VMD Tcl script that builds the backbone (N, CA, C; Angstrom):
set m [mol new atoms 228]
animate dup $m
set s [atomselect $m all]
$s set {name element resname resid chain x y z} {
  {N N MET 1 A -4.509 -9.826 12.403}
  {CA C MET 1 A -4.716 -8.582 11.693}
  {C C MET 1 A -4.914 -8.890 10.213}
  {N N PRO 2 A -5.959 -8.336 9.604}
  {CA C PRO 2 A -6.226 -8.628 8.190}
  {C C PRO 2 A -5.259 -7.971 7.213}
  {N N ILE 3 A -4.538 -6.934 7.640}
  {CA C ILE 3 A -3.597 -6.223 6.776}
  {C C ILE 3 A -2.184 -6.706 7.096}
  {N N VAL 4 A -1.430 -7.112 6.049}
  {CA C VAL 4 A -0.087 -7.654 6.295}
  {C C VAL 4 A 1.033 -6.865 5.628}
  {N N ALA 5 A 0.696 -5.958 4.707}
  {CA C ALA 5 A 1.745 -5.257 3.973}
  {C C ALA 5 A 1.203 -3.988 3.332}
  {N N VAL 6 A 2.116 -3.052 3.048}
  {CA C VAL 6 A 1.766 -1.882 2.249}
  {C C VAL 6 A 1.856 -2.288 0.782}
  {N N ALA 7 A 1.103 -1.594 -0.059}
  {CA C ALA 7 A 1.097 -1.946 -1.484}
  {C C ALA 7 A 0.770 -0.722 -2.323}
  {N N ILE 8 A 1.257 -0.758 -3.556}
  {CA C ILE 8 A 0.892 0.247 -4.557}
  {C C ILE 8 A 0.583 -0.490 -5.853}
  {N N LYS 9 A -0.602 -0.218 -6.384}
  {CA C LYS 9 A -1.027 -0.803 -7.653}
  {C C LYS 9 A -0.695 0.200 -8.749}
  {N N PHE 10 A 0.099 -0.249 -9.722}
  {CA C PHE 10 A 0.565 0.614 -10.806}
  {C C PHE 10 A 0.284 -0.114 -12.112}
  {N N GLY 11 A -0.842 0.208 -12.746}
  {CA C GLY 11 A -1.250 -0.517 -13.950}
  {C C GLY 11 A -1.497 -1.975 -13.606}
  {N N ASP 12 A -0.830 -2.878 -14.319}
  {CA C ASP 12 A -0.969 -4.311 -14.058}
  {C C ASP 12 A 0.009 -4.809 -12.996}
  {N N LEU 13 A 0.844 -3.921 -12.499}
  {CA C LEU 13 A 1.858 -4.307 -11.515}
  {C C LEU 13 A 1.376 -4.014 -10.104}
  {N N LEU 14 A 1.792 -4.867 -9.171}
  {CA C LEU 14 A 1.498 -4.655 -7.766}
  {C C LEU 14 A 2.813 -4.711 -7.007}
  {N N TYR 15 A 3.155 -3.601 -6.410}
  {CA C TYR 15 A 4.362 -3.520 -5.583}
  {C C TYR 15 A 3.938 -3.625 -4.130}
  {N N THR 16 A 4.647 -4.438 -3.353}
  {CA C THR 16 A 4.296 -4.620 -1.958}
  {C C THR 16 A 5.541 -4.892 -1.127}
  {N N LEU 17 A 5.498 -4.440 0.109}
  {CA C LEU 17 A 6.558 -4.705 1.070}
  {C C LEU 17 A 5.912 -5.012 2.420}
  {N N PRO 18 A 6.492 -5.940 3.177}
  {CA C PRO 18 A 5.903 -6.312 4.471}
  {C C PRO 18 A 6.113 -5.227 5.521}
  {N N LYS 19 A 5.354 -5.346 6.618}
  {CA C LYS 19 A 5.551 -4.417 7.719}
  {C C LYS 19 A 6.962 -4.562 8.254}
  {N N PRO 20 A 7.577 -3.544 8.727}
  {CA C PRO 20 A 7.096 -2.207 9.050}
  {C C PRO 20 A 7.345 -1.177 7.947}
  {N N ASN 21 A 7.446 -1.606 6.699}
  {CA C ASN 21 A 7.677 -0.668 5.596}
  {C C ASN 21 A 6.495 0.273 5.429}
  {N N ARG 22 A 6.778 1.384 4.778}
  {CA C ARG 22 A 5.790 2.419 4.484}
  {C C ARG 22 A 5.671 2.554 2.961}
  {N N HIS 23 A 4.680 3.298 2.515}
  {CA C HIS 23 A 4.482 3.477 1.083}
  {C C HIS 23 A 5.678 4.156 0.422}
  {N N HIS 24 A 6.346 5.046 1.131}
  {CA C HIS 24 A 7.502 5.714 0.519}
  {C C HIS 24 A 8.645 4.735 0.247}
  {N N HIS 25 A 8.714 3.634 0.988}
  {CA C HIS 25 A 9.716 2.605 0.694}
  {C C HIS 25 A 9.411 1.930 -0.654}
  {N N ILE 26 A 8.132 1.676 -0.897}
  {CA C ILE 26 A 7.732 1.095 -2.190}
  {C C ILE 26 A 8.032 2.072 -3.317}
  {N N ILE 27 A 7.727 3.343 -3.102}
  {CA C ILE 27 A 7.972 4.356 -4.138}
  {C C ILE 27 A 9.443 4.383 -4.504}
  {N N ALA 28 A 10.323 4.265 -3.527}
  {CA C ALA 28 A 11.766 4.235 -3.806}
  {C C ALA 28 A 12.117 3.049 -4.701}
  {N N HIS 29 A 11.531 1.881 -4.435}
  {CA C HIS 29 A 11.763 0.708 -5.287}
  {C C HIS 29 A 11.210 0.926 -6.688}
  {N N MET 30 A 10.037 1.528 -6.770}
  {CA C MET 30 A 9.431 1.776 -8.073}
  {C C MET 30 A 10.283 2.731 -8.903}
  {N N LEU 31 A 10.792 3.776 -8.283}
  {CA C LEU 31 A 11.650 4.720 -8.997}
  {C C LEU 31 A 12.860 4.013 -9.585}
  {N N HIS 32 A 13.415 3.098 -8.827}
  {CA C HIS 32 A 14.581 2.347 -9.299}
  {C C HIS 32 A 14.190 1.329 -10.369}
  {N N ASP 33 A 13.179 0.502 -10.090}
  {CA C ASP 33 A 12.782 -0.576 -11.003}
  {C C ASP 33 A 12.226 -0.071 -12.325}
  {N N LEU 34 A 11.399 0.951 -12.254}
  {CA C LEU 34 A 10.732 1.446 -13.458}
  {C C LEU 34 A 11.512 2.552 -14.145}
  {N N ARG 35 A 12.572 2.993 -13.490}
  {CA C ARG 35 A 13.365 4.114 -13.987}
  {C C ARG 35 A 12.466 5.324 -14.251}
  {N N GLU 36 A 11.513 5.492 -13.340}
  {CA C GLU 36 A 10.564 6.607 -13.408}
  {C C GLU 36 A 11.134 7.809 -12.672}
  {N N ARG 37 A 10.594 8.942 -12.991}
  {CA C ARG 37 A 10.900 10.153 -12.234}
  {C C ARG 37 A 9.734 10.422 -11.292}
  {N N ALA 38 A 10.049 11.025 -10.164}
  {CA C ALA 38 A 8.987 11.372 -9.223}
  {C C ALA 38 A 8.098 12.445 -9.853}
  {N N PRO 39 A 6.815 12.508 -9.590}
  {CA C PRO 39 A 6.115 11.614 -8.688}
  {C C PRO 39 A 5.698 10.323 -9.391}
  {N N VAL 40 A 5.775 9.235 -8.671}
  {CA C VAL 40 A 5.317 7.939 -9.183}
  {C C VAL 40 A 3.803 7.894 -9.023}
  {N N ARG 41 A 3.129 7.508 -10.066}
  {CA C ARG 41 A 1.675 7.395 -10.014}
  {C C ARG 41 A 1.297 5.960 -9.654}
  {N N GLY 42 A 0.161 5.819 -9.066}
  {CA C GLY 42 A -0.334 4.507 -8.689}
  {C C GLY 42 A -1.282 4.644 -7.520}
  {N N GLU 43 A -2.065 3.612 -7.274}
  {CA C GLU 43 A -3.022 3.633 -6.173}
  {C C GLU 43 A -2.376 3.022 -4.938}
  {N N GLN 44 A -2.274 3.816 -3.891}
  {CA C GLN 44 A -1.700 3.320 -2.644}
  {C C GLN 44 A -2.763 2.582 -1.850}
  {N N GLY 45 A -2.359 1.455 -1.287}
  {CA C GLY 45 A -3.278 0.655 -0.492}
  {C C GLY 45 A -2.509 -0.347 0.340}
  {N N PHE 46 A -3.139 -1.476 0.583}
  {CA C PHE 46 A -2.561 -2.505 1.438}
  {C C PHE 46 A -2.852 -3.887 0.874}
  {N N LEU 47 A -2.106 -4.857 1.360}
  {CA C LEU 47 A -2.298 -6.253 1.004}
  {C C LEU 47 A -2.907 -6.969 2.204}
  {N N THR 48 A -3.967 -7.730 1.960}
  {CA C THR 48 A -4.589 -8.490 3.046}
  {C C THR 48 A -3.856 -9.815 3.230}
  {N N ARG 49 A -4.140 -10.483 4.325}
  {CA C ARG 49 A -3.483 -11.775 4.575}
  {C C ARG 49 A -3.881 -12.819 3.535}
  {N N GLU 50 A -4.990 -12.586 2.823}
  {CA C GLU 50 A -5.408 -13.479 1.736}
  {C C GLU 50 A -4.716 -13.144 0.421}
  {N N GLY 51 A -3.939 -12.067 0.405}
  {CA C GLY 51 A -3.211 -11.674 -0.801}
  {C C GLY 51 A -3.957 -10.720 -1.706}
  {N N ASN 52 A -5.023 -10.107 -1.223}
  {CA C ASN 52 A -5.811 -9.177 -2.026}
  {C C ASN 52 A -5.373 -7.738 -1.788}
  {N N PHE 53 A -5.337 -6.952 -2.858}
  {CA C PHE 53 A -5.061 -5.522 -2.749}
  {C C PHE 53 A -6.345 -4.814 -2.350}
  {N N VAL 54 A -6.251 -3.912 -1.376}
  {CA C VAL 54 A -7.392 -3.083 -0.993}
  {C C VAL 54 A -6.933 -1.636 -0.902}
  {N N CYS 55 A -7.801 -0.710 -1.304}
  {CA C CYS 55 A -7.477 0.715 -1.237}
  {C C CYS 55 A -7.410 1.145 0.227}
  {N N ARG 56 A -6.938 2.360 0.452}
  {CA C ARG 56 A -6.797 2.874 1.823}
  {C C ARG 56 A -8.138 2.927 2.560}
  {N N TYR 57 A -9.227 3.288 1.866}
  {CA C TYR 57 A -10.547 3.362 2.503}
  {C C TYR 57 A -11.055 1.973 2.881}
  {N N CYS 58 A -10.896 1.003 1.981}
  {CA C CYS 58 A -11.331 -0.366 2.270}
  {C C CYS 58 A -10.498 -0.978 3.395}
  {N N ALA 59 A -9.215 -0.664 3.412}
  {CA C ALA 59 A -8.343 -1.157 4.480}
  {C C ALA 59 A -8.789 -0.596 5.824}
  {N N ALA 60 A -9.165 0.662 5.847}
  {CA C ALA 60 A -9.645 1.274 7.092}
  {C C ALA 60 A -10.898 0.552 7.589}
  {N N LYS 61 A -11.814 0.251 6.669}
  {CA C LYS 61 A -13.030 -0.476 7.063}
  {C C LYS 61 A -12.691 -1.850 7.623}
  {N N LEU 62 A -11.732 -2.545 7.002}
  {CA C LEU 62 A -11.317 -3.856 7.513}
  {C C LEU 62 A -10.774 -3.766 8.934}
  {N N MET 63 A -10.178 -2.633 9.261}
  {CA C MET 63 A -9.593 -2.432 10.586}
  {C C MET 63 A -10.575 -1.789 11.560}
  {N N GLY 64 A -11.832 -1.600 11.114}
  {CA C GLY 64 A -12.850 -1.048 11.990}
  {C C GLY 64 A -12.820 0.462 12.107}
  {N N ILE 65 A -12.199 1.112 11.124}
  {CA C ILE 65 A -12.117 2.581 11.102}
  {C C ILE 65 A -12.985 3.056 9.947}
  {N N GLU 66 A -13.930 3.916 10.241}
  {CA C GLU 66 A -14.854 4.396 9.214}
  {C C GLU 66 A -14.565 5.840 8.826}
  {N N GLY 67 A -14.797 6.162 7.544}
  {CA C GLY 67 A -14.799 7.531 7.091}
  {C C GLY 67 A -13.457 8.172 6.811}
  {N N ARG 68 A -12.400 7.393 6.767}
  {CA C ARG 68 A -11.101 7.980 6.435}
  {C C ARG 68 A -10.194 6.913 5.845}
  {N N LYS 69 A -9.057 7.371 5.324}
  {CA C LYS 69 A -8.063 6.477 4.766}
  {C C LYS 69 A -7.234 5.845 5.879}
  {N N LEU 70 A -6.711 4.657 5.613}
  {CA C LEU 70 A -5.788 4.007 6.530}
  {C C LEU 70 A -4.369 4.314 6.095}
  {N N TYR 71 A -3.502 4.558 7.051}
  {CA C TYR 71 A -2.082 4.793 6.811}
  {C C TYR 71 A -1.290 3.747 7.554}
  {N N SER 72 A -0.123 3.408 7.037}
  {CA C SER 72 A 0.704 2.390 7.686}
  {C C SER 72 A 1.039 2.810 9.122}
  {N N GLU 73 A 1.132 4.100 9.368}
  {CA C GLU 73 A 1.393 4.583 10.726}
  {C C GLU 73 A 0.280 4.205 11.695}
  {N N ASP 74 A -0.916 3.941 11.167}
  {CA C ASP 74 A -2.025 3.492 12.007}
  {C C ASP 74 A -1.831 2.044 12.459}
  {N N LEU 75 A -0.995 1.308 11.751}
  {CA C LEU 75 A -0.853 -0.123 11.998}
  {C C LEU 75 A 0.436 -0.511 12.691}
  {N N TRP 76 A 1.545 0.052 12.220}
  {CA C TRP 76 A 2.846 -0.316 12.777}
  {C C TRP 76 A 3.806 0.839 12.747}
}
mol reanalyze $m
mol bondsrecalc $m
mol representation Tube
mol addrep $m
């Protein structure tokens, strides 16, 4: 599988957690680490096995799904 983790890109920072985590798990870490208040801003996506961040649409294409966003629930 080309997708190995959920990720959120926040400025120059990349937060990621391995499967079976979801994006809301990353958001919880971001709230704690950044001492931010909800809602946390950032681009939600995934990490490929090569270590590259891809947006939800690009991740869907990698998984052979066209025309919609990919969600972690689609994978694990």
